[in-house]
ZAMARGU-4260 file (C-alpha; in steps of 0.2 Angstrom, whole numbers, plus 5000, padded with zeros to 4 digits):
<rodrens>
0) 5001/4983/4868 | 4985/4991/4871 | 4986/5004/4857 | 4984/4990/4844 | 4965/4989/4849
5) 4954/5003/4846 | 4944/5011/4860 | 4925/5008/4861 | 4911/5013/4873 | 4893/5017/4873
10) 4896/5029/4888 | 4898/5046/4881 | 4906/5052/4897 | 4921/5040/4893 | 4923/5047/4876
15) 4930/5064/4882 | 4940/5055/4896 | 4948/5044/4881 | 4953/5060/4872 | 4961/5067/4887
20) 4970/5050/4891 | 4977/5049/4873 | 4982/5067/4873 | 4990/5065/4891 | 4979/5078/4899
25) 4976/5077/4917 | 4959/5071/4922 | 4948/5081/4934 | 4936/5077/4949 | 4921/5075/4937
30) 4931/5063/4926 | 4935/5053/4942 | 4916/5052/4946 | 4912/5047/4928 | 4925/5033/4929
35) 4917/5026/4946 | 4899/5027/4939 | 4901/5020/4922 | 4895/5002/4920 | 4908/5000/4905
40) 4922/4991/4915 | 4931/4986/4900 | 4932/5003/4893 | 4939/5009/4909 | 4951/4994/4909
45) 4957/4999/4892 | 4961/5017/4897 | 4970/5011/4912 | 4980/4998/4903 | 4985/5011/4890
50) 4992/5022/4903 | 5000/5007/4912 | 5008/5001/4896 | 5014/5018/4891 | 5023/5019/4908
55) 5029/5001/4910 | 5026/4991/4895 | 5024/4973/4900 | 5035/4974/4915 | 5027/4969/4932
60) 5036/4971/4948 | 5037/4961/4964 | 5049/4959/4978 | 5054/4947/4991 | 5049/4954/5008
65) 5044/4949/5025 | 5031/4958/5037 | 5035/4961/5055 | 5021/4967/5066 | 5030/4970/5082
70) 5014/4973/5093 | 4995/4972/5090 | 4992/4982/5106 | 4983/4998/5101 | 4975/5012/5109
75) 4964/5016/5094 | 4948/5006/5092 | 4945/5008/5074 | 4929/5000/5068 | 4938/4994/5052
80) 4951/4984/5061 | 4952/4966/5067 | 4971/4966/5071 | 4972/4978/5086 | 4969/4973/5104
85) 4968/4982/5120 | 4982/4979/5132 | 4979/4963/5142 | 4965/4957/5131 | 4966/4939/5124
90) 4977/4938/5109 | 4986/4954/5113 | 5005/4952/5110 | 5021/4963/5110 | 5037/4956/5104
95) 5053/4958/5115 | 5067/4965/5103 | 5076/4949/5103 | 5059/4941/5097 | 5057/4953/5083
100) 5075/4950/5077 | 5072/4931/5078 | 5056/4934/5068 | 5066/4943/5055 | 5080/4930/5054
105) 5068/4916/5053 | 5061/4921/5036 | 5078/4926/5029 | 5083/4911/5019 | 5074/4918/5003
110) 5086/4933/5002 | 5073/4945/5008 | 5077/4963/5002 | 5064/4972/5013 | 5056/4971/5030
115) 5039/4979/5031 | 5036/4984/5049 | 5019/4991/5055 | 5010/4988/5072 | 4998/4995/5084
120) 4998/5011/5094 | 5005/5004/5110 | 5001/5015/5126 | 5017/5010/5135 | 5031/5006/5123
125) 5044/5020/5123 | 5050/5028/5107 | 5067/5021/5112 | 5060/5003/5108 | 5056/5008/5091
130) 5073/5016/5088 | 5081/5000/5095 | 5071/4989/5085 | 5076/4998/5068 | 5094/5000/5073
135) 5095/4982/5079 | 5088/4976/5062 | 5100/4987/5053 | 5115/4980/5062 | 5110/4962/5059
140) 5103/4964/5041 | 5113/4979/5034 | 5108/4975/5016 | 5089/4974/5020 | 5078/4990/5016
145) 5068/4994/5031 | 5051/5001/5026 | 5044/5005/5043 | 5029/5014/5052 | 5014/5022/5044
150) 5011/5041/5046 | 4998/5036/5060 | 5012/5027/5070 | 5025/5041/5067 | 5012/5055/5073
155) 5008/5044/5088 | 5026/5041/5092 | 5030/5060/5091 | 5015/5063/5103 | 5021/5050/5115
160) 5039/5056/5114 | 5034/5074/5115 | 5044/5078/5099 | 5039/5086/5083 | 5034/5075/5069
165) 5050/5081/5059 | 5061/5077/5074 | 5053/5060/5076 | 5056/5056/5058 | 5074/5062/5059
170) 5077/5050/5073 | 5069/5036/5064 | 5079/5039/5049 | 5095/5041/5059 | 5091/5024/5067
175) 5089/5015/5050 | 5072/5018/5043 | 5074/5019/5024 | 5056/5022/5018 | 5038/5022/5025
180) 5023/5011/5021 | 5007/5019/5015 | 4995/5012/5028 | 4983/5022/5039 | 4977/5034/5025
185) 4960/5025/5025 | 4948/5038/5017 | 4953/5056/5020 | 4936/5063/5022 | 4932/5068/5040
190) 4914/5062/5039 | 4920/5044/5035 | 4935/5045/5047 | 4923/5048/5062 | 4914/5032/5058
195) 4928/5020/5054 | 4944/5027/5063 | 4939/5041/5075 | 4955/5039/5086 | 4967/5041/5071
200) 4975/5057/5065 | 4964/5066/5052 | 4967/5066/5033 | 4976/5083/5034 | 4988/5077/5047
205) 4992/5060/5037 | 4996/5071/5022 | 5007/5083/5032 | 5017/5068/5040 | 5020/5061/5023
210) 5025/5079/5017 | 5038/5080/5031 | 5045/5063/5027 | 5047/5066/5009 | 5056/5083/5013
215) 5068/5073/5023 | 5072/5061/5008 | 5061/5047/5014 | 5050/5039/5001 | 5033/5032/5005
220) 5019/5023/4998 | 5000/5028/5000 | 4984/5018/5002 | 4966/5020/5002 | 4953/5009/5010
225) 4938/5007/5000 | 4921/4997/5000 | 4915/5002/5017 | 4904/5018/5020 | 4913/5030/5008
230) 4905/5036/4992 | 4912/5040/4975 | 4915/5058/4979 | 4925/5053/4995 | 4936/5041/4984
235) 4939/5054/4971 | 4943/5067/4984 | 4956/5055/4992 | 4965/5052/4976 | 4965/5071/4972
240) 4973/5075/4988 | 4987/5062/4986 | 4990/5069/4968 | 4991/5086/4974 | 5004/5081/4988
245) 5014/5071/4975 | 5014/5086/4963 | 5022/5095/4978 | 5035/5082/4985 | 5037/5068/4972
250) 5039/5057/4987 | 5026/5044/4984 | 5032/5028/4975 | 5017/5017/4975 | 4998/5018/4977
255) 4990/5003/4985 | 4970/5002/4985 | 4965/4991/4999 | 4948/4982/4999 | 4939/4983/5015
260) 4938/4965/5023 | 4923/4967/5036 | 4925/4950/5044 | 4929/4951/5063 | 4927/4970/5064
265) 4912/4980/5071 | 4907/4983/5053 | 4905/4965/5048 | 4887/4968/5043 | 4894/4977/5027
270) 4895/4967/5011 | 4912/4962/5004 | 4919/4971/4989 | 4915/4964/4972 | 4928/4959/4959
275) 4921/4972/4948 | 4924/4986/4961 | 4941/4979/4964 | 4947/4980/4946 | 4938/4997/4944
280) 4947/5004/4959 | 4964/4999/4952 | 4960/5007/4935 | 4953/5023/4942 | 4968/5025/4953
285) 4980/5023/4938 | 4970/5035/4928 | 4969/5049/4941 | 4986/5047/4949 | 4995/5052/4934
290) 5010/5057/4944 | 5012/5040/4954 | 5025/5029/4946 | 5017/5013/4952 | 5000/5005/4956
295) 5000/4989/4966 | 4987/4975/4966 | 4990/4969/4983 | 4987/4950/4980 | 4985/4946/4998
300) 4969/4956/4999 | 4962/4954/4981 | 4966/4936/4979 | 4979/4930/4966 | 4966/4928/4953
305) 4959/4946/4954 | 4977/4952/4955 | 4981/4944/4939 | 4967/4953/4930 | 4972/4969/4938
310) 4988/4968/4928 | 4977/4972/4913 | 4968/4986/4922 | 4982/4997/4927 | 4992/4988/4940
315) 5011/4986/4937 | 5016/4978/4954 | 5010/4963/4964 | 5018/4966/4980 | 5030/4953/4987
320) 5031/4936/4994 | 5026/4942/5011 | 5029/4928/5024 | 5015/4929/5037 | 5004/4944/5035
325) 4993/4947/5051 | 4983/4962/5048 | 4971/4956/5034 | 4971/4938/5040 | 4965/4943/5056
330) 4951/4951/5046 | 4946/4935/5038 | 4957/4936/5022 | 4958/4917/5016 | 4973/4920/5004
335) 4989/4911/5008 | 5000/4920/5020 | 5015/4919/5009 | 5019/4915/4991 | 5035/4908/4985
340) 5045/4918/4972 | 5042/4905/4958 | 5023/4906/4961 | 5023/4925/4959 | 5033/4924/4943
345) 5021/4911/4936 | 5006/4922/4940 | 5013/4937/4931 | 5019/4927/4916 | 5002/4919/4914
350) 4994/4937/4914 | 5005/4939/4898 | 5017/4951/4908 | 5035/4951/4911 | 5041/4948/4929
355) 5054/4960/4936 | 5060/4957/4954 | 5064/4974/4962 | 5070/4981/4978 | 5059/4994/4988
360) 5065/5008/4977 | 5061/4998/4961 | 5079/4995/4956 | 5080/4978/4947 | 5087/4963/4958
365) 5098/4951/4950 | 5098/4934/4958 | 5110/4919/4955 | 5111/4903/4965 | 5123/4911/4977
370) 5120/4930/4977 | 5108/4944/4976 | 5113/4960/4968 | 5104/4976/4966 | 5106/4985/4949
375) 5110/5003/4954
</rodrens>
């Protein structure tokens, strides 16, 4: 456990943060900036690991999930995206409902506990298509948790269907949506959104959609896209706004920092994130988001190697087996598309952690040769 080693740093700013962390006092905006700006990555890692072990010991969570991206047709032209296509453009696709059900079924042999469903903002698909998609999956796979549609998609569907966001969420929930993924948050600062995702809802609208979902009893994740044109203040502001909403609703389960992949996007002139920034981002997230139960090291994006290190820098979750992940692979990610359960378990064990298979709500999954049961 981290406490066995004493904390050491040459950076005076980190000394006062250390005192707060040990005393379980909340860090403030300036503390966040100090954590981003220090060169002492090991001290930051020590602090984050201390909090991570206080909350979770050695447990590291993963799940067996499958990604379904029903369409990549999108009205937005976000400069950060390599996934979306205009209608009729080469490579554009939209799954017929039966095709989506077949996609879901084809990866089902590994006893999937979650379908993760996100896609583009399609100009023509009616709201009913999404309701039918969800209810059809629920009918065919009643025991699978449906984590579907980002706040951006929900707000867009509401606008298209001429419904309030609350009504849209109510209908999605009634059709079978169990929780929401955390995508589309990017960076909340308006100045940055105008550059990278001008066509999306703004940061306040993203937070308001999440608030409405939480109020309906739908849990969600939250993300932050870093390593493009944002600065340290923008990052801290983003984390603080998430923390404030979590104080209010308690509806967020997991925070997932997403490293920007510039390949095949209009921002491909930007450099890729360094391993140093990747592990620091995990650590700062764990320290500032004191009310978020889980911090995820999304191995698909970080690479399995960096994700292992992140398990000592504040992360307690590695995501899932994810068969076929399109969005980051379209942006040039070279990680494997899916990872088998045994491989994830090995990565976690080699990092000196204890693997715990979970369902979407972090209940342990018990697996035998013939069955999968969720400990309630």
